[in-house]
C-alpha positions in Angstrom: -27.3 62.7 -13.1 -23.7 62.3 -12.1 -22.9 59.6 -14.6 -23.7 61.9 -17.5 -21.2 64.6 -16.5 -18.7 65.6 -19.2 -15.3 64.1 -18.8 -12.0 64.6 -20.7 -12.0 63.0 -24.1 -10.0 59.8 -23.8 -6.6 59.6 -25.6 -7.2 56.0 -26.7 -9.9 53.3 -26.8 -8.4 51.7 -23.7 -8.5 55.0 -21.9 -12.1 55.3 -22.8 -12.8 51.8 -21.6 -11.1 52.7 -18.3 -13.3 55.8 -17.9 -16.5 53.8 -18.5 -15.4 51.1 -16.0 -14.5 53.7 -13.4 -17.9 55.4 -13.8 -19.8 52.1 -13.5 -17.9 51.2 -10.3 -18.4 54.7 -8.9 -22.1 54.3 -9.4 -22.3 51.0 -7.7 -21.9 48.4 -10.5 -20.5 45.0 -9.4 -18.4 44.1 -12.3 -17.7 40.6 -10.9 -21.4 39.6 -11.7 -22.3 38.2 -15.1 -24.1 40.6 -17.4 -25.4 40.5 -21.0 -22.7 41.9 -23.3 -23.6 43.1 -26.8 -21.4 44.0 -29.8 -22.8 45.7 -32.9 -21.0 45.1 -36.1 -22.1 46.7 -39.4 -21.3 45.7 -43.0 -22.2 46.8 -46.5 -24.0 43.5 -47.1 -24.7 40.2 -45.3 -21.7 38.5 -47.0 -19.2 41.1 -45.6 -20.1 39.9 -42.0 -19.7 36.2 -42.6 -16.1 36.0 -41.3 -16.7 38.0 -38.2 -19.9 36.1 -37.4 -18.0 32.8 -37.6 -15.3 34.1 -35.2 -17.9 35.4 -32.8 -19.9 32.2 -32.8 -16.7 30.3 -32.2 -16.1 32.4 -29.1 -19.5 31.6 -27.6 -21.6 34.5 -28.9 -25.2 34.2 -30.2 -25.2 36.2 -33.4 -28.2 37.6 -35.2 -27.7 39.0 -38.7 -30.3 41.4 -40.2 -30.7 44.6 -42.1 -29.7 47.6 -39.9 -32.4 49.8 -38.6 -31.5 52.6 -41.0 -29.8 52.8 -44.4 -28.7 49.8 -46.5 -26.2 48.3 -44.2 -26.4 45.0 -42.4 -26.1 44.4 -38.7 -24.5 41.5 -36.9 -25.6 41.7 -33.2 -23.5 39.4 -31.0 -24.5 38.7 -27.4 -23.3 36.5 -24.6 -23.5 36.6 -20.8 -20.0 37.4 -19.5 -18.1 38.8 -16.5 -16.5 42.1 -17.4 -13.7 42.1 -14.8 
């Protein structure tokens, strides 16, 4: 699978983002089409996520807060349909 080939470790998060976008486009992704975008935020407890959840909901995300799949942490899963480029 070509999209799994090892690439140089990015120097920054924006470089990493650029590599992911280039790989998606090289494999035929149309980034002008809306797609489901998910963000996973973890906190020590439910209360620690309250501020982030409010900001995300204010920006149009549907947010679900629950215990994380493993450990004692909590997960805030934020989703919305968005155009990436």
